[in-house]
ZAMARGU-4260 file (C-alpha; in steps of 0.2 Angstrom, whole numbers, plus 5000, padded with zeros to 4 digits):
<rodrens>
0) 4850/4544/4745 | 4855/4543/4763 | 4868/4532/4772 | 4864/4526/4789 | 4879/4521/4799
5) 4876/4509/4814 | 4888/4504/4827 | 4887/4485/4824 | 4880/4473/4811 | 4866/4466/4821
10) 4860/4484/4826 | 4860/4489/4807 | 4850/4474/4804 | 4837/4479/4817 | 4837/4497/4811
15) 4833/4491/4793 | 4820/4477/4798 | 4805/4489/4797 | 4809/4492/4778 | 4810/4482/4763
20) 4829/4479/4760 | 4842/4468/4752 | 4859/4462/4759 | 4875/4467/4751 | 4893/4465/4755
25) 4896/4476/4771 | 4879/4485/4770 | 4860/4484/4767 | 4851/4492/4753 | 4834/4499/4758
30) 4822/4501/4744 | 4812/4517/4743 | 4798/4519/4756 | 4788/4532/4766 | 4803/4537/4777
35) 4816/4535/4764 | 4808/4540/4747 | 4824/4538/4737 | 4830/4523/4747 | 4845/4522/4759
40) 4861/4512/4762 | 4862/4505/4780 | 4880/4500/4785 | 4889/4497/4801 | 4905/4499/4810
45) 4912/4484/4819 | 4914/4493/4836 | 4929/4505/4836 | 4936/4505/4818 | 4947/4520/4821
50) 4960/4521/4835 | 4972/4535/4841 | 4989/4533/4832 | 5003/4526/4842 | 5017/4538/4850
55) 5029/4534/4836 | 5017/4541/4823 | 5020/4558/4831 | 5039/4557/4834 | 5049/4542/4829
60) 5060/4544/4844 | 5044/4540/4855 | 5044/4522/4849 | 5058/4517/4862 | 5053/4518/4880
65) 5065/4531/4888 | 5064/4543/4903 | 5072/4556/4892 | 5057/4557/4880 | 5044/4559/4894
70) 5031/4566/4895 | 5024/4562/4878 | 5012/4576/4873 | 5007/4577/4855 | 5002/4594/4849
75) 4986/4587/4842 | 4979/4570/4842 | 4976/4560/4826 | 4966/4544/4822 | 4970/4529/4810
80) 4960/4515/4803 | 4963/4499/4812 | 4971/4487/4800 | 4960/4472/4804 | 4945/4483/4800
85) 4951/4492/4785 | 4939/4482/4773 | 4923/4488/4782 | 4930/4506/4783 | 4933/4505/4764
90) 4915/4500/4761 | 4908/4514/4772 | 4919/4527/4764 | 4914/4522/4747 | 4896/4523/4751
95) 4898/4541/4759 | 4907/4547/4744 | 4894/4542/4731 | 4887/4557/4722 | 4869/4552/4724
100) 4871/4551/4744 | 4866/4568/4750 | 4864/4565/4769 | 4872/4554/4783 | 4862/4548/4797
105) 4872/4544/4812 | 4865/4529/4821 | 4878/4524/4833 | 4873/4519/4851 | 4864/4534/4859
110) 4878/4539/4870 | 4895/4546/4871 | 4905/4531/4864 | 4893/4529/4850 | 4896/4548/4846
115) 4915/4545/4845 | 4914/4529/4835 | 4903/4535/4821 | 4909/4553/4820 | 4928/4548/4819
120) 4923/4536/4804 | 4915/4550/4795 | 4930/4562/4799 | 4943/4549/4793 | 4933/4547/4777
125) 4935/4565/4773 | 4917/4567/4768 | 4908/4583/4773 | 4889/4581/4770 | 4874/4586/4780
130) 4871/4574/4795 | 4856/4569/4806 | 4857/4559/4822 | 4846/4544/4826 | 4843/4544/4845
135) 4833/4530/4852 | 4833/4520/4868 | 4826/4503/4862 | 4827/4493/4845 | 4809/4488/4844
140) 4801/4491/4827 | 4790/4504/4835 | 4805/4514/4842 | 4815/4513/4826 | 4801/4520/4816
145) 4798/4534/4828 | 4816/4538/4829 | 4818/4539/4810 | 4803/4550/4810 | 4810/4562/4822
150) 4829/4563/4818 | 4839/4576/4828 | 4851/4589/4820 | 4869/4582/4823 | 4873/4598/4832
155) 4861/4593/4847 | 4873/4578/4851 | 4890/4585/4846 | 4895/4590/4864 | 4894/4571/4868
160) 4907/4568/4855 | 4918/4582/4862 | 4916/4573/4879 | 4921/4556/4872 | 4935/4563/4862
165) 4942/4572/4877 | 4941/4556/4888 | 4950/4545/4875 | 4964/4558/4873 | 4965/4561/4892
170) 4966/4542/4894 | 4980/4541/4881 | 4990/4555/4889 | 4989/4548/4906 | 4990/4530/4902
175) 5005/4532/4890 | 5015/4543/4902 | 5011/4534/4918 | 5014/4517/4911 | 5031/4521/4904
180) 5038/4531/4918 | 5033/4518/4932 | 5038/4503/4921 | 5055/4511/4917 | 5058/4517/4935
185) 5054/4500/4942 | 5065/4491/4929 | 5080/4502/4936 | 5076/4494/4953 | 5077/4476/4945
190) 5059/4473/4941 | 5057/4469/4923 | 5038/4469/4919 | 5026/4481/4911 | 5016/4491/4924
195) 5001/4499/4915 | 4993/4513/4924 | 4978/4524/4919 | 4967/4538/4924 | 4952/4527/4930
200) 4960/4510/4932 | 4974/4515/4945 | 4962/4524/4957 | 4950/4509/4956 | 4965/4497/4960
205) 4970/4509/4974 | 4953/4505/4982 | 4955/4487/4981 | 4973/4488/4988 | 4967/4499/5002
210) 4955/4486/5008 | 4968/4472/5005 | 4980/4482/5017 | 4966/4484/5030 | 4963/4466/5030
215) 4982/4462/5032 | 4984/4474/5046 | 4969/4469/5055 | 4972/4460/5072 | 4957/4451/5079
220) 4953/4455/5097 | 4944/4442/5108 | 4928/4448/5117 | 4914/4439/5127 | 4895/4442/5127
225) 4882/4434/5139 | 4868/4427/5130 | 4852/4420/5138 | 4836/4411/5132 | 4820/4417/5141
230) 4803/4408/5143 | 4789/4419/5146 | 4771/4413/5146 | 4777/4398/5136 | 4785/4409/5123
235) 4804/4408/5120 | 4816/4422/5115 | 4834/4426/5116 | 4843/4442/5123 | 4861/4449/5125
240) 4867/4456/5142 | 4870/4475/5141 | 4877/4489/5152 | 4878/4507/5147 | 4874/4503/5129
245) 4888/4490/5128 | 4886/4471/5126 | 4905/4466/5124 | 4916/4462/5139 | 4935/4461/5138
250) 4936/4450/5154 | 4930/4432/5153 | 4929/4430/5171 | 4917/4444/5173 | 4907/4436/5158
255) 4906/4420/5167 | 4901/4428/5184 | 4887/4437/5175 | 4881/4421/5167 | 4882/4412/5184
260) 4872/4425/5192 | 4858/4424/5179 | 4856/4405/5179 | 4838/4399/5183 | 4834/4417/5189
265) 4817/4425/5187 | 4815/4436/5172 | 4803/4450/5168 | 4799/4460/5152 | 4803/4477/5158
270) 4800/4487/5142 | 4794/4484/5124 | 4797/4498/5111 | 4790/4496/5094 | 4794/4507/5079
275) 4785/4504/5062 | 4795/4507/5047 | 4789/4509/5029 | 4800/4504/5014 | 4796/4511/4997
280) 4799/4500/4982 | 4817/4501/4975 | 4821/4512/4960 | 4821/4506/4943 | 4838/4499/4937
285) 4852/4509/4930 | 4867/4499/4924 | 4877/4500/4940 | 4863/4494/4951 | 4858/4480/4938
290) 4877/4474/4939 | 4877/4475/4958 | 4861/4465/4960 | 4866/4452/4947 | 4882/4450/4955
295) 4874/4448/4972 | 4861/4436/4966 | 4869/4426/4952 | 4888/4430/4954 | 4888/4437/4937
300) 4903/4448/4933 | 4899/4466/4929 | 4905/4463/4911 | 4894/4447/4909 | 4879/4457/4915
305) 4882/4471/4903 | 4885/4459/4888 | 4868/4450/4892 | 4859/4466/4894 | 4866/4472/4877
310) 4860/4456/4869 | 4843/4459/4876 | 4844/4477/4870 | 4849/4471/4852 | 4834/4459/4852
315) 4823/4473/4856 | 4818/4466/4873 | 4826/4479/4885 | 4829/4498/4883 | 4847/4504/4881
320) 4858/4496/4895 | 4872/4508/4897 | 4861/4521/4906 | 4866/4530/4922 | 4848/4536/4926
325) 4835/4527/4937 | 4821/4538/4931 | 4810/4538/4915 | 4801/4552/4906 | 4782/4555/4907
330) 4781/4549/4889 | 4790/4533/4893 | 4779/4530/4908 | 4764/4530/4897 | 4770/4514/4889
335) 4770/4505/4906 | 4752/4499/4906 | 4754/4490/4889 | 4771/4482/4895 | 4763/4476/4912
340) 4748/4469/4903 | 4759/4458/4892 | 4770/4453/4907 | 4754/4448/4917 | 4751/4435/4904
345) 4768/4426/4908 | 4766/4412/4921 | 4780/4418/4931 | 4772/4435/4935 | 4753/4431/4935
350) 4752/4431/4954 | 4757/4449/4955 | 4743/4456/4945 | 4733/4466/4945 | 4746/4478/4953
355) 4740/4488/4968 | 4745/4504/4958 | 4737/4505/4940 | 4749/4519/4936 | 4765/4527/4942
360) 4765/4541/4929 | 4763/4554/4943 | 4776/4546/4955 | 4792/4557/4955 | 4801/4542/4963
365) 4801/4535/4945 | 4795/4548/4933 | 4806/4564/4932 | 4811/4572/4916 | 4825/4582/4924
370) 4834/4567/4931 | 4834/4558/4914 | 4851/4562/4906 | 4855/4553/4889 | 4844/4539/4893
375) 4830/4533/4904 | 4831/4518/4917 | 4833/4500/4910 | 4816/4494/4908 | 4807/4480/4897
380) 4801/4486/4880 | 4783/4483/4874 | 4791/4468/4864 | 4788/4456/4879 | 4796/4438/4875
385) 4790/4421/4880 | 4802/4422/4895 | 4803/4403/4897 | 4811/4402/4879 | 4825/4414/4883
390) 4843/4407/4886 | 4846/4405/4905 | 4857/4420/4908 | 4846/4431/4897 | 4831/4425/4907
395) 4839/4429/4923 | 4843/4447/4918 | 4827/4450/4910 | 4818/4444/4925 | 4827/4456/4937
400) 4822/4470/4926 | 4804/4465/4923 | 4801/4462/4942 | 4808/4479/4946 | 4795/4487/4935
405) 4781/4477/4943 | 4787/4481/4960 | 4787/4499/4956 | 4768/4497/4955 | 4767/4488/4972
410) 4763/4494/4989 | 4777/4499/5002 | 4783/4486/5013 | 4779/4488/5032 | 4789/4481/5047
415) 4787/4483/5065 | 4805/4484/5073 | 4804/4479/5091 | 4817/4481/5106 | 4813/4471/5121
420) 4822/4475/5138 | 4822/4460/5150 | 4827/4461/5168 | 4834/4446/5176 | 4832/4446/5195
425) 4828/4464/5194 | 4846/4469/5190 | 4854/4462/5175 | 4848/4470/5159 | 4846/4460/5143
430) 4841/4467/5125 | 4832/4457/5112 | 4829/4464/5094 | 4818/4458/5081 | 4805/4463/5068
435) 4788/4458/5062 | 4783/4459/5044 | 4766/4468/5044 | 4764/4470/5025 | 4775/4462/5012
440) 4770/4474/4998 | 4783/4475/4984 | 4794/4462/4993 | 4783/4448/4987 | 4790/4452/4970
445) 4808/4455/4974 | 4810/4444/4990 | 4826/4436/4983 | 4835/4452/4982 | 4833/4454/5001
450) 4838/4437/5006 | 4853/4442/5017 | 4841/4450/5029 | 4844/4441/5046 | 4833/4450/5058
455) 4825/4438/5070 | 4807/4437/5073 | 4801/4440/5091 | 4785/4433/5099 | 4772/4445/5105
460) 4777/4451/5122 | 4770/4464/5134 | 4778/4475/5148 | 4776/4466/5165 | 4776/4448/5158
465) 4786/4437/5169 | 4795/4420/5167 | 4813/4413/5170 | 4830/4411/5162 | 4830/4394/5153
470) 4848/4395/5147 | 4863/4407/5149 | 4881/4406/5144 | 4896/4417/5141 | 4901/4416/5123
475) 4918/4421/5116 | 4920/4429/5099 | 4933/4439/5090 | 4932/4455/5080 | 4931/4452/5062
480) 4942/4460/5048 | 4934/4471/5034 | 4927/4460/5020 | 4934/4460/5003 | 4923/4468/4990
485) 4913/4458/4978 | 4913/4463/4959 | 4896/4470/4961 | 4901/4481/4977 | 4917/4487/4967
490) 4905/4493/4953 | 4895/4503/4966 | 4912/4509/4975 | 4918/4516/4958 | 4901/4525/4955
495) 4903/4533/4972 | 4922/4537/4970 | 4926/4526/4985 | 4914/4532/4997 | 4908/4515/5004
500) 4889/4512/5005 | 4880/4499/5015 | 4869/4487/5005 | 4853/4496/5010 | 4859/4512/5002
505) 4864/4506/4985 | 4848/4512/4978 | 4851/4529/4983 | 4866/4531/4972 | 4857/4540/4958
510) 4862/4556/4950 | 4878/4567/4948 | 4889/4556/4959 | 4907/4560/4955 | 4911/4542/4951
515) 4926/4533/4943 | 4923/4530/4924 | 4905/4529/4917 | 4891/4516/4917 | 4898/4510/4900
520) 4916/4508/4905 | 4917/4502/4924 | 4915/4484/4919 | 4929/4485/4906 | 4940/4493/4919
525) 4938/4479/4931 | 4941/4467/4917 | 4957/4476/4913 | 4963/4475/4931 | 4961/4456/4929
530) 4969/4455/4913 | 4984/4465/4919 | 4986/4453/4934 | 4983/4467/4947 | 4968/4459/4954
535) 4961/4441/4955 | 4943/4436/4958 | 4940/4421/4968 | 4923/4415/4973 | 4916/4432/4969
540) 4929/4441/4981 | 4941/4453/4974 | 4959/4451/4979 | 4974/4463/4975 | 4989/4454/4969
545) 5007/4457/4974 | 5009/4466/4957 | 4994/4477/4960 | 5000/4481/4978 | 5017/4485/4972
550) 5011/4498/4959 | 5000/4507/4971 | 5014/4507/4985 | 5026/4516/4973 | 5013/4528/4967
555) 5008/4532/4985 | 4997/4546/4989 | 5000/4555/4972 | 4986/4562/4961 | 4986/4547/4949
560) 4979/4535/4963 | 4966/4548/4970 | 4948/4542/4967 | 4942/4560/4972 | 4952/4569/4959
565) 4948/4556/4945 | 4929/4558/4950 | 4930/4577/4948 | 4938/4574/4931 | 4923/4563/4927
570) 4912/4577/4932 | 4921/4590/4921 | 4920/4578/4906 | 4901/4577/4910 | 4900/4596/4909
575) 4909/4595/4892 | 4895/4583/4886 | 4882/4596/4892 | 4891/4610/4884 | 4895/4618/4901
580) 4914/4616/4900 | 4928/4619/4888 | 4936/4603/4880 | 4952/4613/4876 | 4953/4619/4894
585) 4951/4602/4901 | 4965/4595/4889 | 4977/4608/4895 | 4974/4602/4913 | 4978/4584/4907
590) 4994/4590/4898 | 5000/4598/4914 | 4995/4583/4924 | 5005/4571/4913 | 5020/4582/4916
595) 5017/4581/4935 | 5014/4562/4935 | 5031/4560/4927 | 5040/4572/4939 | 5031/4564/4954
600) 5037/4546/4949 | 5055/4551/4946 | 5055/4560/4963 | 5047/4546/4972 | 5058/4532/4965
605) 5073/4539/4975 | 5064/4533/4991 | 5057/4516/4985 | 5060/4501/4996 | 5055/4486/4987
610) 5064/4472/4996 | 5048/4465/5004 | 5041/4460/4987 | 5043/4443/4979 | 5046/4449/4962
615) 5049/4432/4954 | 5031/4426/4959 | 5023/4441/4950 | 5013/4436/4935 | 5021/4445/4920
620) 5012/4455/4907 | 5016/4450/4889 | 5022/4466/4880 | 5025/4484/4883 | 5008/4493/4884
625) 5001/4482/4870 | 4991/4467/4869 | 4999/4450/4866 | 5003/4442/4850 | 4989/4440/4837
630) 4983/4423/4834 | 4968/4425/4823 | 4954/4437/4817 | 4940/4436/4829 | 4925/4428/4820
635) 4912/4438/4830 | 4918/4456/4826 | 4934/4455/4815 | 4945/4462/4828 | 4962/4454/4833
640) 4961/4438/4844 | 4977/4439/4854 | 4986/4428/4867 | 4982/4435/4884 | 4991/4423/4895
645) 4979/4410/4902 | 4967/4412/4887 | 4965/4420/4869 | 4954/4435/4869 | 4947/4448/4857
650) 4957/4465/4858 | 4940/4474/4857 | 4936/4468/4875 | 4943/4483/4883 | 4932/4494/4874
655) 4917/4484/4879 | 4913/4479/4861 | 4917/4460/4860 | 4918/4447/4874 | 4925/4432/4863
660) 4937/4422/4873 | 4944/4404/4871 | 4952/4396/4886 | 4970/4388/4884 | 4964/4373/4893
665) 4947/4365/4889 | 4942/4349/4898 | 4960/4345/4902 | 4967/4348/4884 | 4979/4362/4880
670) 4972/4373/4866 | 4985/4379/4854 | 4985/4395/4844 | 4984/4385/4828 | 4968/4376/4834
675) 4960/4393/4838 | 4966/4400/4821 | 4957/4386/4812 | 4941/4388/4822 | 4941/4407/4818
680) 4944/4404/4800 | 4933/4389/4796 | 4922/4387/4810 | 4929/4370/4815 | 4946/4364/4821
685) 4954/4348/4816 | 4950/4332/4827 | 4958/4336/4844 | 4963/4320/4854 | 4963/4318/4873
690) 4948/4328/4880 | 4943/4322/4897 | 4927/4323/4907 | 4927/4315/4924 | 4935/4298/4920
695) 4930/4298/4902 | 4943/4302/4888 | 4937/4306/4871 | 4942/4315/4854 | 4931/4329/4848
700) 4931/4345/4838 | 4931/4364/4843 | 4916/4371/4834 | 4911/4390/4833 | 4893/4392/4839
705) 4887/4408/4830 | 4872/4411/4841 | 4882/4411/4857 | 4898/4418/4849 | 4909/4406/4857
710) 4919/4390/4853 | 4912/4374/4860 | 4918/4356/4861 | 4908/4344/4849 | 4910/4326/4847
715) 4905/4324/4829
</rodrens>
């Protein structure tokens, strides 16, 4: 017999679906078949079942927050089973210890976090039996069967476990020490709140605060431009006055003088320069580029995009979403004709078929074995759904991914970019810029992704054409401050460790960028910054709060807030995952860093000047480096549903495993902890009086919707 351990219940169901099986309490019993001649037990974790023990488990004196005990540096790290998930751990442990079980199959997500979750469970169970690794990038029946037919030896992925384990221990060390030292030192200055800090979250916050300060410090400066409308052979176009490459004037009188000179004067097309540019189809999606695009087009938060993509993955419709690669392997490219053939039958895509390119299997822009790390790009699987029947948000994400694949089989787009120089009365120089689309190519498929393209279209003009100035005016404008980041841009910024990229360059962010966090964790980090009241997102714009600005101000230019340093750490962690660097050497560096963080903070605190901060207006965090009070057991994953201030949320959210939240105010009605507890325990609250929608008041129940994993208002 074998025990197969998946990361979540729904994934275990998918893995067992190709085989005859029977559901039991906490596991599935698979009957003997070709791949499992003696049968098997398929069980599951519920996300992270084990957690690193708290400080007081190493030393009782560490329970109290005190500067004298810092830095907290355990000699070795230990895990414990989370109390809320002890029952499922007990089931897994019992199965692993059965005498007829001879082998374990590790079937966690094929990535670093999956390695950590399952191996930690096996380690905590105290069982030492041969282990194989299921490594697949989609959950279709075909992929599952092929995966079980070609299991890896566990040693092939063990380095990824060392990477994930090192990352979690490093985050514990930096987070515990930085959070305690800054909270305690700020308390000495009269600010009683919890200031949690971390290896990835703090440099990310520093990027937002830096932009906030740039905006606050910006002083708009007025300038004037002279704009003219020309008519040449009954064709109208606009131009801007230029001299020595500059169009802006600081003197309004001079601008008015130029405008007056040009009024009703003859105009001649002096020069027409045209440059043809070719734009190749964009790369296939990795998670960051999918999150950035979905945020730009639909205002989806990065976390929402990840959750939707994960649902589509579990349904077998998309490949593994937490991928950092935009390439596929030659093997995967062989499946594209079948996938495209199925997509071509969908009404939404019929117009794009047949595609100009029948195959891209030889195109290294998409197919490159060396640039595929743990996983290939996010693509549709051969299990193509009826897209019209998908839930709206799922349809939008699936559509983005499907169109990218279709576009990759399209022609390049061609544009002629034209610069026209017009002379007014033989003296004043005006420039006009525009473009003409010569061939739409792949843009026919992805046109909406380029909707912010504002280049004007110029009429056909030739050198020597003559006409006159129909309208001319001096226009006053002001220099504009830098724009706040959107959540999608912040994801891209994290990926590039703060090196800002223009939109057209987003697709070039591909491999080996020394970024902040990983594809799987970036959305969670942004969510954490929101939860801890360091940032606010309003109309998709990211604002730094006073609390966030205060923390970055007191940290200053020290290593904790350095994006470049943290990015180099991520690179080193990646090298551990590849077996190219030592986890022990890395952890020794982290221990030294923890010591330095504490020393730096104590030294800096002597110079802090905090009078400019309105401390009373800062939103408070509920408790010291812990989540708020538990109100119920999460109905979706079994984790703790806790009070998070404005809402109740699952404590597994920060690990990216569970997105269950219940707002504290729904349709004008305050939702109490008792109401939420009732919903989580029974699926339905007692009758709640006083909901209001528009002018209508009504009584209703709060009911758990199993399919959507959320509580919704029902009138009956």
